[in-house]
PDB file as gemmi writes it, atoms N, CA and C in Angstrom:
CRYST1    1.000    1.000    1.000  90.00  90.00  90.00 P 1                      
ATOM      1  N   GLU A   1     -14.058   1.224 -35.648  1.00  0.00           N  
ATOM      2  CA  GLU A   1     -13.762   0.084 -36.480  1.00  0.00           C  
ATOM      3  C   GLU A   1     -13.259   0.529 -37.851  1.00  0.00           C  
ATOM      4  N   ASP A   2     -13.827   1.635 -38.351  1.00  0.00           N  
ATOM      5  CA  ASP A   2     -13.424   2.138 -39.664  1.00  0.00           C  
ATOM      6  C   ASP A   2     -12.151   2.981 -39.610  1.00  0.00           C  
ATOM      7  N   GLU A   3     -11.700   3.316 -38.405  1.00  0.00           N  
ATOM      8  CA  GLU A   3     -10.521   4.169 -38.253  1.00  0.00           C  
ATOM      9  C   GLU A   3      -9.538   3.546 -37.266  1.00  0.00           C  
ATOM     10  N   PRO A   4      -8.928   2.433 -37.634  1.00  0.00           N  
ATOM     11  CA  PRO A   4      -8.013   1.763 -36.707  1.00  0.00           C  
ATOM     12  C   PRO A   4      -6.800   2.614 -36.342  1.00  0.00           C  
ATOM     13  N   TRP A   5      -6.502   3.613 -37.144  1.00  0.00           N  
ATOM     14  CA  TRP A   5      -5.383   4.492 -36.836  1.00  0.00           C  
ATOM     15  C   TRP A   5      -5.596   5.200 -35.499  1.00  0.00           C  
ATOM     16  N   ARG A   6      -6.851   5.445 -35.137  1.00  0.00           N  
ATOM     17  CA  ARG A   6      -7.133   6.104 -33.849  1.00  0.00           C  
ATOM     18  C   ARG A   6      -6.686   5.221 -32.688  1.00  0.00           C  
ATOM     19  N   ARG A   7      -7.021   3.963 -32.752  1.00  0.00           N  
ATOM     20  CA  ARG A   7      -6.613   3.012 -31.708  1.00  0.00           C  
ATOM     21  C   ARG A   7      -5.090   2.917 -31.651  1.00  0.00           C  
ATOM     22  N   ASP A   8      -4.463   2.847 -32.820  1.00  0.00           N  
ATOM     23  CA  ASP A   8      -3.003   2.758 -32.885  1.00  0.00           C  
ATOM     24  C   ASP A   8      -2.347   4.014 -32.315  1.00  0.00           C  
ATOM     25  N   ALA A   9      -2.902   5.168 -32.655  1.00  0.00           N  
ATOM     26  CA  ALA A   9      -2.338   6.426 -32.158  1.00  0.00           C  
ATOM     27  C   ALA A   9      -2.490   6.536 -30.644  1.00  0.00           C  
ATOM     28  N   LEU A  10      -3.640   6.133 -30.118  1.00  0.00           N  
ATOM     29  CA  LEU A  10      -3.837   6.176 -28.669  1.00  0.00           C  
ATOM     30  C   LEU A  10      -2.894   5.191 -27.972  1.00  0.00           C  
ATOM     31  N   HIS A  11      -2.757   4.017 -28.544  1.00  0.00           N  
ATOM     32  CA  HIS A  11      -1.830   3.034 -27.985  1.00  0.00           C  
ATOM     33  C   HIS A  11      -0.406   3.596 -27.953  1.00  0.00           C  
ATOM     34  N   ALA A  12      -0.032   4.333 -28.986  1.00  0.00           N  
ATOM     35  CA  ALA A  12       1.294   4.955 -29.021  1.00  0.00           C  
ATOM     36  C   ALA A  12       1.435   6.000 -27.925  1.00  0.00           C  
ATOM     37  N   ARG A  13       0.388   6.796 -27.667  1.00  0.00           N  
ATOM     38  CA  ARG A  13       0.428   7.798 -26.588  1.00  0.00           C  
ATOM     39  C   ARG A  13       0.579   7.107 -25.230  1.00  0.00           C  
ATOM     40  N   VAL A  14      -0.153   6.017 -25.035  1.00  0.00           N  
ATOM     41  CA  VAL A  14      -0.065   5.258 -23.784  1.00  0.00           C  
ATOM     42  C   VAL A  14       1.356   4.740 -23.589  1.00  0.00           C  
ATOM     43  N   GLY A  15       1.935   4.179 -24.635  1.00  0.00           N  
ATOM     44  CA  GLY A  15       3.299   3.673 -24.559  1.00  0.00           C  
ATOM     45  C   GLY A  15       4.306   4.776 -24.286  1.00  0.00           C  
ATOM     46  N   LEU A  16       4.136   5.914 -24.932  1.00  0.00           N  
ATOM     47  CA  LEU A  16       5.033   7.048 -24.723  1.00  0.00           C  
ATOM     48  C   LEU A  16       4.958   7.536 -23.281  1.00  0.00           C  
ATOM     49  N   PHE A  17       3.744   7.665 -22.759  1.00  0.00           N  
ATOM     50  CA  PHE A  17       3.596   8.132 -21.382  1.00  0.00           C  
ATOM     51  C   PHE A  17       4.223   7.132 -20.417  1.00  0.00           C  
ATOM     52  N   GLY A  18       4.000   5.848 -20.636  1.00  0.00           N  
ATOM     53  CA  GLY A  18       4.614   4.829 -19.792  1.00  0.00           C  
ATOM     54  C   GLY A  18       6.132   4.899 -19.830  1.00  0.00           C  
ATOM     55  N   HIS A  19       6.683   5.099 -21.019  1.00  0.00           N  
ATOM     56  CA  HIS A  19       8.135   5.221 -21.172  1.00  0.00           C  
ATOM     57  C   HIS A  19       8.655   6.457 -20.438  1.00  0.00           C  
ATOM     58  N   GLU A  20       7.981   7.575 -20.602  1.00  0.00           N  
ATOM     59  CA  GLU A  20       8.393   8.819 -19.955  1.00  0.00           C  
ATOM     60  C   GLU A  20       8.311   8.703 -18.427  1.00  0.00           C  
ATOM     61  N   LEU A  21       7.235   8.097 -17.929  1.00  0.00           N  
ATOM     62  CA  LEU A  21       7.120   7.921 -16.480  1.00  0.00           C  
ATOM     63  C   LEU A  21       8.211   7.004 -15.949  1.00  0.00           C  
ATOM     64  N   ALA A  22       8.502   5.926 -16.653  1.00  0.00           N  
ATOM     65  CA  ALA A  22       9.534   4.990 -16.213  1.00  0.00           C  
ATOM     66  C   ALA A  22      10.890   5.685 -16.130  1.00  0.00           C  
ATOM     67  N   ALA A  23      11.155   6.596 -17.052  1.00  0.00           N  
ATOM     68  CA  ALA A  23      12.430   7.312 -17.055  1.00  0.00           C  
ATOM     69  C   ALA A  23      12.476   8.404 -15.989  1.00  0.00           C  
ATOM     70  N   ARG A  24      11.354   9.038 -15.724  1.00  0.00           N  
ATOM     71  CA  ARG A  24      11.320  10.209 -14.849  1.00  0.00           C  
ATOM     72  C   ARG A  24      10.904   9.895 -13.413  1.00  0.00           C  
ATOM     73  N   LEU A  25       9.960   8.992 -13.255  1.00  0.00           N  
ATOM     74  CA  LEU A  25       9.419   8.635 -11.938  1.00  0.00           C  
ATOM     75  C   LEU A  25       9.307   7.112 -11.863  1.00  0.00           C  
ATOM     76  N   PRO A  26      10.433   6.426 -11.773  1.00  0.00           N  
ATOM     77  CA  PRO A  26      10.426   4.962 -11.882  1.00  0.00           C  
ATOM     78  C   PRO A  26       9.661   4.247 -10.770  1.00  0.00           C  
ATOM     79  N   HIS A  27       9.347   4.939  -9.683  1.00  0.00           N  
ATOM     80  CA  HIS A  27       8.577   4.301  -8.615  1.00  0.00           C  
ATOM     81  C   HIS A  27       7.097   4.162  -8.966  1.00  0.00           C  
ATOM     82  N   LEU A  28       6.668   4.780 -10.078  1.00  0.00           N  
ATOM     83  CA  LEU A  28       5.272   4.684 -10.496  1.00  0.00           C  
ATOM     84  C   LEU A  28       5.131   3.588 -11.541  1.00  0.00           C  
ATOM     85  N   PRO A  29       4.353   2.558 -11.276  1.00  0.00           N  
ATOM     86  CA  PRO A  29       4.203   1.472 -12.249  1.00  0.00           C  
ATOM     87  C   PRO A  29       3.384   1.921 -13.457  1.00  0.00           C  
ATOM     88  N   PRO A  30       3.740   1.465 -14.658  1.00  0.00           N  
ATOM     89  CA  PRO A  30       2.951   1.805 -15.845  1.00  0.00           C  
ATOM     90  C   PRO A  30       1.601   1.095 -15.800  1.00  0.00           C  
ATOM     91  N   SER A  31       0.600   1.705 -16.409  1.00  0.00           N  
ATOM     92  CA  SER A  31      -0.727   1.090 -16.379  1.00  0.00           C  
ATOM     93  C   SER A  31      -1.006   0.294 -17.651  1.00  0.00           C  
ATOM     94  N   GLY A  32      -0.408   0.695 -18.770  1.00  0.00           N  
ATOM     95  CA  GLY A  32      -0.702   0.029 -20.034  1.00  0.00           C  
ATOM     96  C   GLY A  32      -2.069   0.381 -20.583  1.00  0.00           C  
ATOM     97  N   SER A  33      -2.710   1.352 -19.973  1.00  0.00           N  
ATOM     98  CA  SER A  33      -4.060   1.760 -20.348  1.00  0.00           C  
ATOM     99  C   SER A  33      -4.077   3.268 -20.567  1.00  0.00           C  
ATOM    100  N   GLN A  34      -5.123   3.757 -21.217  1.00  0.00           N  
ATOM    101  CA  GLN A  34      -5.239   5.198 -21.388  1.00  0.00           C  
ATOM    102  C   GLN A  34      -5.650   5.898 -20.098  1.00  0.00           C  
ATOM    103  N   ILE A  35      -6.118   5.136 -19.123  1.00  0.00           N  
ATOM    104  CA  ILE A  35      -6.404   5.684 -17.800  1.00  0.00           C  
ATOM    105  C   ILE A  35      -5.266   5.253 -16.889  1.00  0.00           C  
ATOM    106  N   VAL A  36      -4.530   6.253 -16.375  1.00  0.00           N  
ATOM    107  CA  VAL A  36      -3.313   5.987 -15.616  1.00  0.00           C  
ATOM    108  C   VAL A  36      -3.491   6.481 -14.187  1.00  0.00           C  
ATOM    109  N   PRO A  37      -3.615   5.565 -13.221  1.00  0.00           N  
ATOM    110  CA  PRO A  37      -3.682   5.987 -11.825  1.00  0.00           C  
ATOM    111  C   PRO A  37      -2.265   6.151 -11.267  1.00  0.00           C  
ATOM    112  N   LEU A  38      -2.005   7.302 -10.676  1.00  0.00           N  
ATOM    113  CA  LEU A  38      -0.698   7.574 -10.077  1.00  0.00           C  
ATOM    114  C   LEU A  38      -0.900   7.750  -8.580  1.00  0.00           C  
ATOM    115  N   ILE A  39      -0.620   6.714  -7.825  1.00  0.00           N  
ATOM    116  CA  ILE A  39      -0.908   6.719  -6.397  1.00  0.00           C  
ATOM    117  C   ILE A  39       0.075   7.627  -5.671  1.00  0.00           C  
ATOM    118  N   VAL A  40      -0.475   8.591  -4.968  1.00  0.00           N  
ATOM    119  CA  VAL A  40       0.295   9.522  -4.148  1.00  0.00           C  
ATOM    120  C   VAL A  40       0.247   9.056  -2.697  1.00  0.00           C  
ATOM    121  N   GLY A  41      -0.935   8.670  -2.239  1.00  0.00           N  
ATOM    122  CA  GLY A  41      -1.100   8.156  -0.885  1.00  0.00           C  
ATOM    123  C   GLY A  41      -1.973   9.054  -0.028  1.00  0.00           C  
ATOM    124  N   GLU A  42      -1.420  10.150   0.420  1.00  0.00           N  
ATOM    125  CA  GLU A  42      -2.097  11.040   1.363  1.00  0.00           C  
ATOM    126  C   GLU A  42      -3.049  11.979   0.613  1.00  0.00           C  
ATOM    127  N   ASP A  43      -4.239  12.171   1.159  1.00  0.00           N  
ATOM    128  CA  ASP A  43      -5.293  12.938   0.488  1.00  0.00           C  
ATOM    129  C   ASP A  43      -4.875  14.370   0.164  1.00  0.00           C  
ATOM    130  N   ALA A  44      -4.413  15.097   1.164  1.00  0.00           N  
ATOM    131  CA  ALA A  44      -4.086  16.513   0.962  1.00  0.00           C  
ATOM    132  C   ALA A  44      -2.957  16.675  -0.050  1.00  0.00           C  
ATOM    133  N   ALA A  45      -1.934  15.826   0.029  1.00  0.00           N  
ATOM    134  CA  ALA A  45      -0.818  15.898  -0.916  1.00  0.00           C  
ATOM    135  C   ALA A  45      -1.305  15.619  -2.336  1.00  0.00           C  
ATOM    136  N   THR A  46      -2.220  14.683  -2.469  1.00  0.00           N  
ATOM    137  CA  THR A  46      -2.773  14.360  -3.786  1.00  0.00           C  
ATOM    138  C   THR A  46      -3.499  15.552  -4.372  1.00  0.00           C  
ATOM    139  N   MET A  47      -4.313  16.199  -3.571  1.00  0.00           N  
ATOM    140  CA  MET A  47      -5.084  17.320  -4.076  1.00  0.00           C  
ATOM    141  C   MET A  47      -4.191  18.524  -4.376  1.00  0.00           C  
ATOM    142  N   ARG A  48      -3.128  18.735  -3.593  1.00  0.00           N  
ATOM    143  CA  ARG A  48      -2.163  19.802  -3.900  1.00  0.00           C  
ATOM    144  C   ARG A  48      -1.471  19.527  -5.227  1.00  0.00           C  
ATOM    145  N   LEU A  49      -1.055  18.278  -5.417  1.00  0.00           N  
ATOM    146  CA  LEU A  49      -0.382  17.919  -6.657  1.00  0.00           C  
ATOM    147  C   LEU A  49      -1.339  18.065  -7.843  1.00  0.00           C  
ATOM    148  N   ALA A  50      -2.578  17.617  -7.687  1.00  0.00           N  
ATOM    149  CA  ALA A  50      -3.572  17.758  -8.762  1.00  0.00           C  
ATOM    150  C   ALA A  50      -3.759  19.232  -9.126  1.00  0.00           C  
ATOM    151  N   ALA A  51      -3.868  20.090  -8.132  1.00  0.00           N  
ATOM    152  CA  ALA A  51      -4.044  21.523  -8.390  1.00  0.00           C  
ATOM    153  C   ALA A  51      -2.829  22.110  -9.101  1.00  0.00           C  
ATOM    154  N   ALA A  52      -1.645  21.695  -8.698  1.00  0.00           N  
ATOM    155  CA  ALA A  52      -0.422  22.202  -9.323  1.00  0.00           C  
ATOM    156  C   ALA A  52      -0.324  21.746 -10.773  1.00  0.00           C  
ATOM    157  N   VAL A  53      -0.675  20.499 -11.042  1.00  0.00           N  
ATOM    158  CA  VAL A  53      -0.634  19.991 -12.417  1.00  0.00           C  
ATOM    159  C   VAL A  53      -1.709  20.677 -13.264  1.00  0.00           C  
ATOM    160  N   GLN A  54      -2.878  20.908 -12.677  1.00  0.00           N  
ATOM    161  CA  GLN A  54      -3.938  21.627 -13.388  1.00  0.00           C  
ATOM    162  C   GLN A  54      -3.506  23.059 -13.710  1.00  0.00           C  
ATOM    163  N   ALA A  55      -2.785  23.687 -12.792  1.00  0.00           N  
ATOM    164  CA  ALA A  55      -2.303  25.053 -13.027  1.00  0.00           C  
ATOM    165  C   ALA A  55      -1.326  25.110 -14.197  1.00  0.00           C  
ATOM    166  N   GLU A  56      -0.724  23.979 -14.527  1.00  0.00           N  
ATOM    167  CA  GLU A  56       0.184  23.889 -15.675  1.00  0.00           C  
ATOM    168  C   GLU A  56      -0.576  23.607 -16.974  1.00  0.00           C  
ATOM    169  N   GLY A  57      -1.909  23.488 -16.885  1.00  0.00           N  
ATOM    170  CA  GLY A  57      -2.729  23.329 -18.073  1.00  0.00           C  
ATOM    171  C   GLY A  57      -3.205  21.924 -18.376  1.00  0.00           C  
ATOM    172  N   PHE A  58      -3.018  20.999 -17.446  1.00  0.00           N  
ATOM    173  CA  PHE A  58      -3.428  19.610 -17.670  1.00  0.00           C  
ATOM    174  C   PHE A  58      -4.678  19.296 -16.867  1.00  0.00           C  
ATOM    175  N   ASP A  59      -5.613  18.587 -17.470  1.00  0.00           N  
ATOM    176  CA  ASP A  59      -6.849  18.192 -16.792  1.00  0.00           C  
ATOM    177  C   ASP A  59      -6.622  16.844 -16.104  1.00  0.00           C  
ATOM    178  N   VAL A  60      -5.892  16.886 -15.020  1.00  0.00           N  
ATOM    179  CA  VAL A  60      -5.572  15.702 -14.221  1.00  0.00           C  
ATOM    180  C   VAL A  60      -6.356  15.829 -12.922  1.00  0.00           C  
ATOM    181  N   ARG A  61      -7.032  14.772 -12.538  1.00  0.00           N  
ATOM    182  CA  ARG A  61      -7.916  14.814 -11.362  1.00  0.00           C  
ATOM    183  C   ARG A  61      -7.319  14.089 -10.169  1.00  0.00           C  
ATOM    184  N   GLY A  62      -7.559  14.639  -8.999  1.00  0.00           N  
ATOM    185  CA  GLY A  62      -7.216  13.959  -7.763  1.00  0.00           C  
ATOM    186  C   GLY A  62      -8.392  13.090  -7.335  1.00  0.00           C  
ATOM    187  N   ILE A  63      -8.108  11.865  -6.983  1.00  0.00           N  
ATOM    188  CA  ILE A  63      -9.143  10.925  -6.551  1.00  0.00           C  
ATOM    189  C   ILE A  63      -8.783  10.489  -5.137  1.00  0.00           C  
ATOM    190  N   ARG A  64      -9.720  10.597  -4.219  1.00  0.00           N  
ATOM    191  CA  ARG A  64      -9.450  10.276  -2.810  1.00  0.00           C  
ATOM    192  C   ARG A  64     -10.626   9.528  -2.213  1.00  0.00           C  
ATOM    193  N   PRO A  65     -10.456   9.010  -0.993  1.00  0.00           N  
ATOM    194  CA  PRO A  65     -11.563   8.295  -0.349  1.00  0.00           C  
ATOM    195  C   PRO A  65     -12.793   9.196  -0.271  1.00  0.00           C  
ATOM    196  N   PRO A  66     -13.950   8.636  -0.408  1.00  0.00           N  
ATOM    197  CA  PRO A  66     -14.288   7.216  -0.369  1.00  0.00           C  
ATOM    198  C   PRO A  66     -14.241   6.518  -1.734  1.00  0.00           C  
ATOM    199  N   THR A  67     -13.837   7.239  -2.788  1.00  0.00           N  
ATOM    200  CA  THR A  67     -13.780   6.618  -4.110  1.00  0.00           C  
ATOM    201  C   THR A  67     -12.715   5.536  -4.171  1.00  0.00           C  
ATOM    202  N   VAL A  68     -11.608   5.744  -3.466  1.00  0.00           N  
ATOM    203  CA  VAL A  68     -10.522   4.763  -3.380  1.00  0.00           C  
ATOM    204  C   VAL A  68     -10.263   4.480  -1.903  1.00  0.00           C  
ATOM    205  N   PRO A  69      -9.605   3.369  -1.574  1.00  0.00           N  
ATOM    206  CA  PRO A  69      -9.343   3.053  -0.168  1.00  0.00           C  
ATOM    207  C   PRO A  69      -8.456   4.111   0.497  1.00  0.00           C  
ATOM    208  N   PRO A  70      -8.638   4.320   1.802  1.00  0.00           N  
ATOM    209  CA  PRO A  70      -7.778   5.255   2.533  1.00  0.00           C  
ATOM    210  C   PRO A  70      -6.303   4.924   2.317  1.00  0.00           C  
ATOM    211  N   GLY A  71      -5.503   5.976   2.179  1.00  0.00           N  
ATOM    212  CA  GLY A  71      -4.072   5.808   1.989  1.00  0.00           C  
ATOM    213  C   GLY A  71      -3.657   5.553   0.554  1.00  0.00           C  
ATOM    214  N   THR A  72      -4.632   5.538  -0.371  1.00  0.00           N  
ATOM    215  CA  THR A  72      -4.311   5.287  -1.782  1.00  0.00           C  
ATOM    216  C   THR A  72      -4.821   6.409  -2.692  1.00  0.00           C  
ATOM    217  N   ALA A  73      -4.925   7.623  -2.155  1.00  0.00           N  
ATOM    218  CA  ALA A  73      -5.346   8.749  -2.992  1.00  0.00           C  
ATOM    219  C   ALA A  73      -4.401   8.841  -4.177  1.00  0.00           C  
ATOM    220  N   ARG A  74      -4.941   9.258  -5.307  1.00  0.00           N  
ATOM    221  CA  ARG A  74      -4.165   9.200  -6.543  1.00  0.00           C  
ATOM    222  C   ARG A  74      -4.567  10.286  -7.520  1.00  0.00           C  
ATOM    223  N   LEU A  75      -3.697  10.499  -8.475  1.00  0.00           N  
ATOM    224  CA  LEU A  75      -4.043  11.298  -9.639  1.00  0.00           C  
ATOM    225  C   LEU A  75      -4.589  10.351 -10.690  1.00  0.00           C  
ATOM    226  N   ARG A  76      -5.552  10.810 -11.416  1.00  0.00           N  
ATOM    227  CA  ARG A  76      -6.065  10.029 -12.546  1.00  0.00           C  
ATOM    228  C   ARG A  76      -5.765  10.798 -13.821  1.00  0.00           C  
ATOM    229  N   VAL A  77      -4.905  10.203 -14.622  1.00  0.00           N  
ATOM    230  CA  VAL A  77      -4.563  10.761 -15.926  1.00  0.00           C  
ATOM    231  C   VAL A  77      -5.354   9.979 -16.968  1.00  0.00           C  
ATOM    232  N   SER A  78      -6.070  10.692 -17.799  1.00  0.00           N  
ATOM    233  CA  SER A  78      -6.820  10.053 -18.888  1.00  0.00           C  
ATOM    234  C   SER A  78      -6.246  10.550 -20.205  1.00  0.00           C  
ATOM    235  N   LEU A  79      -5.524   9.673 -20.879  1.00  0.00           N  
ATOM    236  CA  LEU A  79      -4.912  10.038 -22.149  1.00  0.00           C  
ATOM    237  C   LEU A  79      -5.932   9.914 -23.272  1.00  0.00           C  
ATOM    238  N   THR A  80      -5.956  10.907 -24.138  1.00  0.00           N  
ATOM    239  CA  THR A  80      -6.842  10.901 -25.294  1.00  0.00           C  
ATOM    240  C   THR A  80      -6.055  11.377 -26.515  1.00  0.00           C  
ATOM    241  N   LEU A  81      -6.671  11.272 -27.662  1.00  0.00           N  
ATOM    242  CA  LEU A  81      -6.031  11.776 -28.872  1.00  0.00           C  
ATOM    243  C   LEU A  81      -6.065  13.293 -28.955  1.00  0.00           C  
ATOM    244  N   ASN A  82      -6.748  13.944 -28.005  1.00  0.00           N  
ATOM    245  CA  ASN A  82      -6.721  15.403 -27.948  1.00  0.00           C  
ATOM    246  C   ASN A  82      -5.366  15.906 -27.469  1.00  0.00           C  
ATOM    247  N   ALA A  83      -4.585  15.034 -26.860  1.00  0.00           N  
ATOM    248  CA  ALA A  83      -3.245  15.383 -26.390  1.00  0.00           C  
ATOM    249  C   ALA A  83      -2.225  14.888 -27.412  1.00  0.00           C  
ATOM    250  N   SER A  84      -1.340  15.765 -27.813  1.00  0.00           N  
ATOM    251  CA  SER A  84      -0.290  15.382 -28.762  1.00  0.00           C  
ATOM    252  C   SER A  84       0.810  14.620 -28.024  1.00  0.00           C  
ATOM    253  N   ALA A  85       1.705  14.039 -28.774  1.00  0.00           N  
ATOM    254  CA  ALA A  85       2.860  13.373 -28.169  1.00  0.00           C  
ATOM    255  C   ALA A  85       3.662  14.382 -27.350  1.00  0.00           C  
ATOM    256  N   GLU A  86       3.775  15.597 -27.834  1.00  0.00           N  
ATOM    257  CA  GLU A  86       4.493  16.642 -27.090  1.00  0.00           C  
ATOM    258  C   GLU A  86       3.796  16.947 -25.769  1.00  0.00           C  
ATOM    259  N   ASP A  87       2.465  16.964 -25.768  1.00  0.00           N  
ATOM    260  CA  ASP A  87       1.710  17.186 -24.533  1.00  0.00           C  
ATOM    261  C   ASP A  87       1.990  16.079 -23.527  1.00  0.00           C  
ATOM    262  N   VAL A  88       2.050  14.852 -24.008  1.00  0.00           N  
ATOM    263  CA  VAL A  88       2.288  13.699 -23.130  1.00  0.00           C  
ATOM    264  C   VAL A  88       3.668  13.806 -22.489  1.00  0.00           C  
ATOM    265  N   VAL A  89       4.663  14.172 -23.274  1.00  0.00           N  
ATOM    266  CA  VAL A  89       6.025  14.339 -22.727  1.00  0.00           C  
ATOM    267  C   VAL A  89       6.049  15.495 -21.733  1.00  0.00           C  
ATOM    268  N   ARG A  90       5.367  16.580 -22.062  1.00  0.00           N  
ATOM    269  CA  ARG A  90       5.330  17.742 -21.160  1.00  0.00           C  
ATOM    270  C   ARG A  90       4.619  17.395 -19.853  1.00  0.00           C  
ATOM    271  N   LEU A  91       3.571  16.585 -19.913  1.00  0.00           N  
ATOM    272  CA  LEU A  91       2.897  16.148 -18.693  1.00  0.00           C  
ATOM    273  C   LEU A  91       3.841  15.334 -17.819  1.00  0.00           C  
ATOM    274  N   ALA A  92       4.552  14.403 -18.414  1.00  0.00           N  
ATOM    275  CA  ALA A  92       5.494  13.594 -17.636  1.00  0.00           C  
ATOM    276  C   ALA A  92       6.571  14.469 -17.013  1.00  0.00           C  
ATOM    277  N   ALA A  93       7.072  15.441 -17.756  1.00  0.00           N  
ATOM    278  CA  ALA A  93       8.089  16.356 -17.222  1.00  0.00           C  
ATOM    279  C   ALA A  93       7.509  17.202 -16.093  1.00  0.00           C  
ATOM    280  N   THR A  94       6.265  17.627 -16.240  1.00  0.00           N  
ATOM    281  CA  THR A  94       5.598  18.411 -15.194  1.00  0.00           C  
ATOM    282  C   THR A  94       5.437  17.582 -13.933  1.00  0.00           C  
ATOM    283  N   LEU A  95       5.016  16.350 -14.078  1.00  0.00           N  
ATOM    284  CA  LEU A  95       4.878  15.459 -12.915  1.00  0.00           C  
ATOM    285  C   LEU A  95       6.228  15.255 -12.239  1.00  0.00           C  
ATOM    286  N   GLU A  96       7.269  15.058 -13.026  1.00  0.00           N  
ATOM    287  CA  GLU A  96       8.603  14.875 -12.469  1.00  0.00           C  
ATOM    288  C   GLU A  96       9.029  16.101 -11.656  1.00  0.00           C  
ATOM    289  N   ARG A  97       8.754  17.274 -12.193  1.00  0.00           N  
ATOM    290  CA  ARG A  97       9.153  18.520 -11.538  1.00  0.00           C  
ATOM    291  C   ARG A  97       8.342  18.779 -10.264  1.00  0.00           C  
ATOM    292  N   LEU A  98       7.052  18.477 -10.302  1.00  0.00           N  
ATOM    293  CA  LEU A  98       6.177  18.814  -9.177  1.00  0.00           C  
ATOM    294  C   LEU A  98       6.112  17.744  -8.100  1.00  0.00           C  
ATOM    295  N   TRP A  99       6.329  16.488  -8.444  1.00  0.00           N  
ATOM    296  CA  TRP A  99       6.161  15.394  -7.488  1.00  0.00           C  
ATOM    297  C   TRP A  99       6.984  15.589  -6.211  1.00  0.00           C  
ATOM    298  N   PRO A 100       8.261  15.963  -6.311  1.00  0.00           N  
ATOM    299  CA  PRO A 100       9.056  16.111  -5.070  1.00  0.00           C  
ATOM    300  C   PRO A 100       8.572  17.232  -4.155  1.00  0.00           C  
ATOM    301  N   ASP A 101       7.752  18.133  -4.671  1.00  0.00           N  
ATOM    302  CA  ASP A 101       7.300  19.273  -3.867  1.00  0.00           C  
ATOM    303  C   ASP A 101       6.133  18.935  -2.941  1.00  0.00           C  
ATOM    304  N   LEU A 102       5.775  17.667  -2.851  1.00  0.00           N  
ATOM    305  CA  LEU A 102       4.685  17.279  -1.969  1.00  0.00           C  
ATOM    306  C   LEU A 102       5.049  17.593  -0.549  1.00  0.00           C  
TER     307      LEU A 102                                                      
END                                                                             
């Protein structure tokens, strides 16, 4: 409450990530939230992609059944102020580069 700039800065990161995803991977809908689910679908492909993104230095988690319904395995991106705007752009570029390799 005493530091509204934090909320504004996080909102800006969320908007930037949504913009970058729309430009790079337009089939992924924006979430408008700091928690961004990116549905991959198949469990093994999701976990391979999560591992590849983690190897690039990002703490992105693969989420699969029974946590989510079968066929909707996803990456969970949690944006925080610990990530700079440059980190957010680099994450989107990394996802763009790695996604086709499923």
